[in-house]
C-alpha positions as a printed Julia matrix, in Angstrom:
382×3 Matrix{Float64}:
  76.94  -57.09  72.06
  76.34  -54.07  74.28
  75.53  -56.07  77.41
  78.65  -58.19  76.87
  80.76  -55.07  76.51
  79.43  -53.72  79.81
  80.12  -57.02  81.57
  83.68  -57.01  80.23
  84.11  -53.5   81.6
  82.93  -54.66  85.03
  85.5   -57.45  84.93
  88.18  -54.85  84.22
  87.01  -52.71  87.13
  87.29  -55.69  89.48
  90.72  -56.57  88.09
  91.96  -52.98  88.61
  90.24  -52.55  92.0
  88.12  -49.65  90.69
  84.76  -49.13  92.37
  82.86  -47.36  89.63
  83.3   -45.93  86.13
  81.57  -42.71  85.04
  81.41  -42.55  81.25
  80.38  -39.49  79.22
  81.95  -39.94  75.78
  79.1   -40.39  73.28
  80.73  -43.29  71.44
  81.67  -45.1   74.64
  78.13  -44.72  75.97
  76.94  -46.34  72.75
  79.57  -49.1   72.96
  78.35  -50.14  76.41
  74.61  -49.49  76.08
  73.5   -49.2   72.43
  72.01  -45.77  73.23
  72.44  -43.06  70.6
  71.04  -39.87  69.06
  70.49  -37.97  72.28
  71.09  -34.2   72.64
  74.77  -34.07  73.53
  76.69  -31.46  75.53
  76.49  -29.04  72.59
  72.97  -28.4   73.92
  74.13  -28.28  77.56
  72.6   -31.67  78.34
  74.99  -34.32  79.66
  74.17  -37.99  79.33
  76.11  -40.08  81.85
  76.62  -43.81  82.16
  77.57  -45.13  85.59
  79.02  -48.64  85.71
  79.81  -50.03  89.2
  81.99  -53.09  89.47
  79.14  -54.69  91.4
  75.5   -53.8   91.09
  73.29  -52.23  88.46
  74.38  -49.96  85.63
  72.73  -46.54  85.58
  72.06  -44.24  82.65
  71.39  -40.6   83.51
  69.79  -38.81  80.55
  67.67  -35.72  79.86
  63.94  -36.37  80.15
  63.49  -34.96  76.65
  65.24  -38.13  75.38
  63.75  -40.58  77.86
  61.58  -42.41  75.31
  64.61  -43.15  73.14
  66.62  -44.26  76.15
  63.92  -46.67  77.3
  63.77  -48.24  73.85
  67.47  -48.43  72.99
  69.59  -48.44  76.14
  70.68  -51.86  77.41
  71.07  -50.84  81.04
  69.65  -51.92  84.37
  68.27  -48.53  85.35
  67.52  -45.16  83.75
  67.1   -41.87  85.59
  65.84  -38.84  83.69
  66.44  -35.2   84.59
  64.76  -32.02  83.37
  66.13  -28.53  82.73
  65.91  -26.38  85.84
  64.28  -29.04  87.99
  65.97  -29.89  91.28
  69.66  -30.54  90.89
  69.2   -31.75  87.29
  71.7   -34.47  86.29
  73.63  -33.97  89.52
  70.74  -35.46  91.49
  71.73  -39.07  90.91
  75.54  -39.01  90.89
  76.44  -38.61  94.59
  74.74  -41.85  95.63
  76.69  -43.73  92.94
  80.17  -42.56  93.87
  80.04  -41.21  97.46
  81.62  -44.29  99.07
  84.01  -45.12  96.22
  87.73  -45.11  96.87
  88.46  -45.2   93.11
  86.27  -43.47  90.53
  87.24  -43.99  86.9
  86.52  -41.3   84.31
  87.57  -40.33  80.78
  89.49  -37.13  81.68
  90.17  -36.02  78.11
  86.57  -36.57  76.99
  84.5   -35.68  80.03
  82.73  -32.3   79.74
  84.34  -29.76  82.1
  80.95  -29.12  83.71
  80.63  -32.76  84.74
  84.29  -33.09  85.73
  84.1   -30.05  88.0
  81.07  -31.49  89.77
  82.64  -34.92  90.23
  85.75  -33.31  91.68
  83.54  -31.44  94.14
  81.94  -34.6   95.54
  84.95  -36.93  95.61
  88.06  -37.03  97.74
  91.31  -35.82  96.23
  93.27  -38.62  94.66
  90.4   -41.04  94.09
  89.94  -40.17  90.4
  91.63  -42.57  87.93
  91.81  -42.62  84.14
  89.72  -45.34  82.45
  90.51  -44.22  78.88
  93.39  -46.67  78.26
  91.18  -49.56  79.41
  88.3   -48.54  77.15
  90.62  -47.91  74.2
  92.13  -51.37  74.53
  88.71  -53.02  74.83
  87.53  -51.3   71.66
  90.62  -52.09  69.54
  89.7   -55.68  68.64
  86.28  -55.83  67.01
  83.5   -58.35  67.62
  81.96  -60.34  64.74
  79.04  -57.91  64.75
  81.37  -54.92  64.46
  83.24  -56.59  61.61
  79.94  -57.05  59.78
  79.27  -53.34  60.25
  82.76  -52.55  58.95
  82.22  -54.56  55.77
  78.85  -52.93  55.17
  80.38  -49.51  55.83
  82.88  -50.41  53.12
  80.03  -51.04  50.69
  78.58  -47.63  51.52
  81.97  -45.97  51.03
  82.47  -47.68  47.67
  79.07  -46.49  46.49
  79.9   -42.92  47.5
  83.26  -42.98  45.74
  81.75  -44.25  42.49
  79.01  -41.61  42.6
  81.5   -38.87  43.36
  83.76  -39.92  40.53
  80.82  -40.01  38.11
  79.76  -36.49  39.16
  83.16  -34.89  38.47
  83.06  -33.0   35.19
  84.28  -29.8   33.56
  82.26  -26.84  34.84
  80.49  -28.78  37.6
  80.48  -27.22  41.07
  82.04  -29.16  43.93
  78.81  -29.16  45.92
  77.16  -31.15  43.13
  79.68  -33.92  43.79
  78.81  -33.8   47.49
  75.11  -34.13  46.69
  75.82  -37.17  44.5
  77.96  -38.92  47.11
  75.45  -38.26  49.89
  72.57  -39.65  47.85
  74.49  -42.76  46.81
  75.68  -43.45  50.35
  72.22  -42.96  51.81
  70.59  -45.28  49.28
  73.19  -48.0   49.84
  72.84  -47.62  53.62
  69.05  -47.85  53.4
  69.31  -51.05  51.37
  71.77  -52.66  53.78
  69.75  -51.65  56.84
  66.57  -53.1   55.34
  68.21  -56.4   54.4
  70.44  -57.07  57.38
  69.34  -55.13  60.49
  66.29  -55.08  62.72
  66.77  -51.55  64.07
  64.34  -49.72  61.81
  65.1   -46.38  63.49
  68.79  -46.26  62.55
  69.07  -43.48  59.98
  70.6   -44.37  56.61
  71.35  -40.74  55.78
  74.99  -39.83  55.36
  76.13  -36.75  57.22
  79.3   -34.69  57.78
  80.29  -32.12  55.17
  82.0   -33.63  52.13
  85.78  -33.28  52.24
  86.96  -32.46  48.74
  89.18  -30.0   46.92
  89.98  -29.18  43.32
  92.48  -27.07  41.4
  94.71  -24.9   43.57
  92.69  -25.81  46.66
  94.07  -29.37  46.41
  96.7   -28.46  49.02
  93.97  -27.82  51.62
  93.7   -31.26  53.2
  90.27  -30.88  54.78
  88.67  -28.4   52.4
  84.88  -28.77  52.14
  82.84  -28.9   48.96
  82.15  -25.35  47.77
  80.66  -23.4   44.88
  83.93  -23.69  42.97
  83.56  -25.19  39.49
  86.04  -27.87  38.5
  88.0   -27.41  35.28
  89.55  -29.7   32.7
  93.1   -30.79  33.57
  92.75  -30.13  37.3
  93.26  -32.55  40.18
  90.28  -33.37  42.4
  90.49  -34.91  45.88
  87.61  -36.85  47.47
  87.67  -37.98  51.11
  84.96  -39.9   52.99
  86.63  -40.14  56.4
  83.67  -38.37  58.04
  80.81  -39.37  55.76
  81.44  -43.13  55.9
  79.42  -43.69  59.05
  77.19  -46.74  58.6
  75.18  -47.85  61.62
  77.6   -45.67  63.61
  80.68  -47.55  62.33
  83.3   -45.25  60.76
  85.91  -45.88  58.05
  88.54  -43.93  56.13
  88.55  -43.77  52.31
  89.98  -41.25  49.86
  91.28  -40.84  46.3
  92.93  -38.22  44.11
  91.61  -37.83  40.54
  92.28  -35.67  37.49
  89.67  -34.3   35.16
  90.4   -35.22  31.53
  94.2   -35.2   31.75
  97.06  -34.3   34.07
  97.77  -30.76  32.92
 100.73  -30.32  35.29
 102.8   -33.43  34.61
 104.9   -32.95  37.77
 101.84  -33.99  39.76
 101.97  -37.51  38.36
 105.31  -38.33  39.99
 104.11  -36.98  43.33
 100.94  -39.03  43.09
 102.91  -42.2   42.36
 104.96  -41.73  45.53
 101.71  -41.46  47.5
 100.48  -44.73  45.97
 103.84  -46.39  46.64
 103.86  -45.22  50.27
 100.49  -46.88  50.91
 101.71  -50.04  49.17
 104.76  -50.09  51.46
 102.54  -49.78  54.52
 100.38  -52.65  53.31
 103.46  -54.83  52.84
 103.96  -54.55  56.6
 100.31  -54.56  57.74
  99.66  -57.86  59.55
  99.35  -59.34  63.05
 102.47  -59.25  65.2
 103.97  -56.0   63.91
 103.77  -52.74  65.81
 101.64  -49.81  64.72
 104.77  -47.7   64.26
 106.28  -50.35  61.96
 103.51  -49.67  59.46
 104.08  -45.94  59.68
 107.82  -46.4   59.3
 107.49  -48.28  56.02
 105.18  -45.58  54.63
 107.36  -42.7   55.82
 110.52  -44.27  54.37
 109.08  -44.23  50.84
 108.03  -40.59  51.14
 111.28  -39.31  52.64
 113.45  -41.38  50.29
 111.72  -39.62  47.4
 112.82  -36.28  48.86
 109.57  -35.14  50.49
 108.93  -33.95  54.03
 108.28  -36.34  56.91
 104.56  -37.19  56.66
 101.66  -37.17  59.06
 100.49  -40.49  60.51
  99.94  -43.35  58.09
  96.58  -44.25  59.55
  94.42  -44.88  62.56
  92.13  -47.38  64.17
  88.43  -46.82  63.46
  85.16  -48.19  64.77
  82.32  -46.38  66.52
  84.65  -43.37  66.74
  86.45  -41.59  63.91
  89.73  -42.03  65.76
  90.46  -45.1   67.84
  93.58  -46.76  69.16
  96.07  -47.64  67.96
  97.35  -44.99  65.59
  99.77  -45.89  62.81
 102.36  -43.35  63.85
 105.88  -43.23  65.23
 105.88  -43.97  68.97
 102.8   -46.21  69.0
 104.18  -49.63  69.86
 100.84  -51.43  70.02
 101.13  -54.89  68.47
  98.53  -55.42  65.77
  96.02  -58.23  66.28
  93.43  -59.95  64.09
  90.07  -58.15  63.92
  91.46  -54.67  64.38
  90.18  -52.18  61.78
  92.39  -49.46  60.27
  92.31  -46.63  57.79
  95.68  -46.72  55.97
  96.82  -43.8   53.82
  99.49  -43.01  51.31
 100.24  -39.34  50.82
 102.65  -36.63  49.74
 102.28  -32.91  50.43
 104.11  -30.09  48.63
 103.6   -26.32  48.45
 101.55  -26.55  45.25
 100.09  -30.05  45.2
  99.18  -32.91  47.49
  98.16  -36.45  46.64
  96.46  -38.94  48.91
  95.01  -42.41  48.59
  93.46  -44.19  51.53
  91.52  -47.36  52.27
  90.21  -49.3   55.25
  91.27  -52.79  56.26
  90.48  -55.55  58.74
  93.54  -57.29  60.18
  93.24  -61.04  59.58
  95.22  -64.03  60.85
  97.45  -63.93  57.77
  97.48  -60.25  56.85
  94.54  -58.03  56.02
  91.19  -57.82  54.25
  90.41  -54.69  52.23
  86.93  -53.34  52.91
  87.11  -50.33  50.58
  88.13  -50.58  46.96
  88.63  -48.19  44.06
  91.3   -48.11  41.31
  94.39  -46.08  42.04
  96.78  -46.44  39.08
  97.41  -43.16  37.27
  95.49  -44.19  34.17
  92.52  -45.29  36.25
  92.18  -42.01  38.22
  92.03  -39.78  35.16
  88.34  -39.13  34.55
  87.44  -38.94  30.87
């Protein structure tokens, strides 16, 4: 897959009369090379992929990660650099772009350190934005990516079941996070062993558990804490960061209550959230625009008297956020084999409800790849 992706990118460079692309986004480097788990810019160590429209692809990576690069990267050539030696990563860039009249970069994702250097060795006006090209390439998934998506759905389902089972009166939120992480890791390990040859891909889930209970329910991205859940309270579980199987990401979340719905006003709000997702799914299919899906969802929420909502969903894949987004203004026409997280939600001053799932667009509509009950009776944990 990775070599094919790189060849497709070269075809785009030729079509757009671009001499070379310089790629630094971690997920894009993976998409075109299969290389992962290097020490990113957080450690001051850039990894750079150079793709000329003609000639050999070059991966520039820290020497500390050279062994991994040699094993995993599907590239023609690798050059390693060491901290404080020579001109470090800058050593190999000038020869790749010095004669280029058009150099494509990802301006919103390129580290400022690298961007400043590229600007210093190129002529003014030769830099072009490759991000729209990459985003469009990554929107429609390959059969291999769709397999990853379905397996990621299995991991997400296992985490949701484990999280639900761990919710109980007097239990601390972090105990739920431990349960979901263990369940997701075990499911991932099983899937990796049965279906994939890359024995080094880690099955361990990561990313802090997004969850909230009681009065904290209004904090959308609250993390699991020492707080102990209590009977009658709502509990929100979200796996939009933790569902990351073989680097493929999904969205998945549910709102629950422990024992009963103590504040009965919350039930009506929750039902609007469920109905807003159902309205979005009525529209979700090939041929509609991304904003059409958002519009159907927003109409349900606003008609019920609540504020205009955040986006209905987003494309996912090897990144947490990919194009298109299900939001007003995004006129991308949906196509088969796109993958989306689709939410239903309502936010108020004292309560918020959200349900979300992930879907593959099919020729006739969509295929759900996450699944958990969402009727009111089914989300009350007894």
